[in-house]
C-alpha positions, 0 to 999 in steps of 0.5 A: 474820166467821168461823163454825165448820162446825157453826154453818154446818150448824145455820144451813142446817138451820134456815133452809133455806139454798141451796148453790151452787158456781157463782158465776154462780148465787148468789142473795141469802143463799146459801152459796157453797162455793169449789171448786178446779179439776177436775184430777187429784188427783195434780197438786195443787190449782190455783186458778182464774184468776178470783176466783169468791169476789168474784163470789159476794159481788157476787151476794149470797152471805152465807156462804163455805166455803173452805180457809185456803189458798184464803182466803190466795190471794185475800184481797187481791182482794175487799172484804168487808162485815161481814155476810159470814161465812167458814168454813174447812174442810180439804177443800171437796169433802168439806165440800160432801157434808156440807152437801148431806146437810143441805140435801137431807135425804140424811143417813142415806139410807133407800134402798140405793145401789149403785155400778157401777165399771169401764172397761167394762160399767157401763151394761149392769150397771146395766140388768141390776140395774134389770131384776132389781129390776123383775122382783122388784116393786121400783122402781129409779132409774138414774143413769148414762151413758145417762140419769137415770130413775126413777118419773115422771122421765126425762132424758138424761145429760149426764155419767155421774156428775153433780156433788155438788149435782145428785146429792144433789138427785136422791137427794132426788127419788128418795126422794120418788118412793118408789123402792126402790133407787138404781143409779149408775154412778160414773166415775173422774173423779167418784171422783177429784174426790169428786163422790159426797161425802156418799153412803153406798153399800150395794153396789158392783160392779167390772167391770174396768179397762183403758186409758182417760182417761189424758189425765186420770189420766196412767197406769194406777196413778192410774186404778186408785187412783181406781177403788179409792177406792169400795172402800177409802176409802168403807167402810160396815159390811156393804157388799156388794162384787162384784169381777171376779176374772179382771181383774188389777186386780180381783185386786189389789182383792180382796187389798185388800178381804178382805170382798169377794165375787169372781166369775170366768168359766171358759172353755167346756169346761175342766171341770165348773163344780163341780170348779172351785169350790174356794172356796165364797165365789167365784161361778164361772161357765162358758159352756155355749153361746155362739152368735148366739142368746145364752149359756148360763151354768153357775153354782156358788156355795156348794155350789149349781149352776144354769144361766142362759140369756140372749139377750145375746151375748158372754163380756163379757156373761157377766161382766156377768151374773155381777157383777150376780148376785154382788152380788144374792146378797149383797143378799138375792136368791135363785137363783130370783130370778136366773133373771129375768135370762134375760128381759133383752134388752140396753141401747141402744148396748151390742151393740144388735142391728139385724137385716136379715132379708132379707139375714141380716146383724146390725148391732151398735151398741156404745159401745166406745171403748177398745182393750179394749172393742173387743177384747171386742166383736169377740171376742164376735161371733167366738165367737158364730159369725158368718161375717165381722166388719166393724168401723166405728170411729174415735176421739174428738177432744180426748181421749187420743191415745195410745190411737188406734193401740192402738184400730187394733191392736185392730181390725186383729187381730180384724176381717175388714174395717175401715172407719175413720171419725170418732167425735166429732172435736170441735175436731180435724181428723178426718183427723188423728185417722184418721192417728193411728189408721192405724199400728195398722191396719198388719196389718189384712186390709182397710181402708177410710178414710171420714171422713164417718161417715154415708157409712162406715155406708152403705158397711158396708151395701153390702159386708156379706153373708149371715151377717156381723156389722157392729160399729159402735163408739164412739157407742152410745146417743149421738144426736149427733156433736160437730164443732167445738164444735157438737152435730149430730143423729146416730144410728148406729141411725137410719142403719142402719135407713134403709139396711136399709129402702131 
């Protein structure tokens, strides 16, 4: 039996039918939405080798949503009783978003939803926004890399951006909890796979775009177009858009989005900030101070000028702050409101400082796992005035191998001492991963290769001296290490604190 999409929507609304995309979780009378494999969109659609439609019907599904192409591919492989209905749609991922709006009551969502887009800086920006909203008496919800949390709810995040049904369920719970805003990190995978279908965003920040996830996207153009979907294909009237104008991909995005608001950071001491502000529609920032104590950022916007002091370290954090301020100004915050950002002390695993007072050594645990992120983290510490930079890092297994020597080169160019170790080796041989990194370290001043990450961290505490900064990169907030297919408890922070206390 065939059923129109509008008829199915009416049935879901009237009978509170449950949606499912996993045939194993289907129960009696559920609506099963058949999804293609999660591969890069530029590779085309691939059908799963197993007929999940048949499994869903066996488990009790009465309504099947799929494309005509899906149906043609599998129609000879399952027997259908008379009470099963099929609904053909053009795109099952987009259709799932519309159906989820009805099932979870998220259509015409009354709470602003803000997206954080970019390779680096999404998590810090999301926590900066959370701090600002809380400081102004609001109740924000966060969906991101570290956790999903809001009033009365906390869970560690399995994915930066969860699947479509999980997202809509979360939005329904967030509304029920009485929150005022949803702040969501949106990954390129999620945009490419349309996991955010059915969600209308009120604001978006583009932080930057640097090499990452090319095992999935294959090249930077595909990667850029995936990120750009938030700004070009998910329009909403009067949506606030904040785009980093110093980034070459940000410049392209500004040209494609004439209503977007750019923000730029000028180098320290190049000129008075107000002299640089030739365009009042751009938020201009310039560093007045950059030291181990933190930053002082001079701002110029729409004829006004002000300073902001922050304990955060590094130019990249100045960019994160500017991006958040740029969006906040569009969403009704005042300049005096923005001063509340001066009391933000950072994010777990994002240049998270652990200070050894006895030896005057600062350990910075950071999630940097791309060449660009490593460059920015080391540059931040160098410009802050630490005596030496010691970097402990590795690369994840079963991920983009092309970036491994680039990661090595990024560290070789910017650190005084390099300690090469394992990240999450997964199913790869840890020593092979280190071999892949080594060509990039050819010009490094001093390299120590220690595959065991705990031993590498212990060695870092032994060789560091008064006034040094030790950058521990790659895992950040993670409290595990994946070896083979098993997660083992592992925390960079715990190990460093244990060593300091000895």
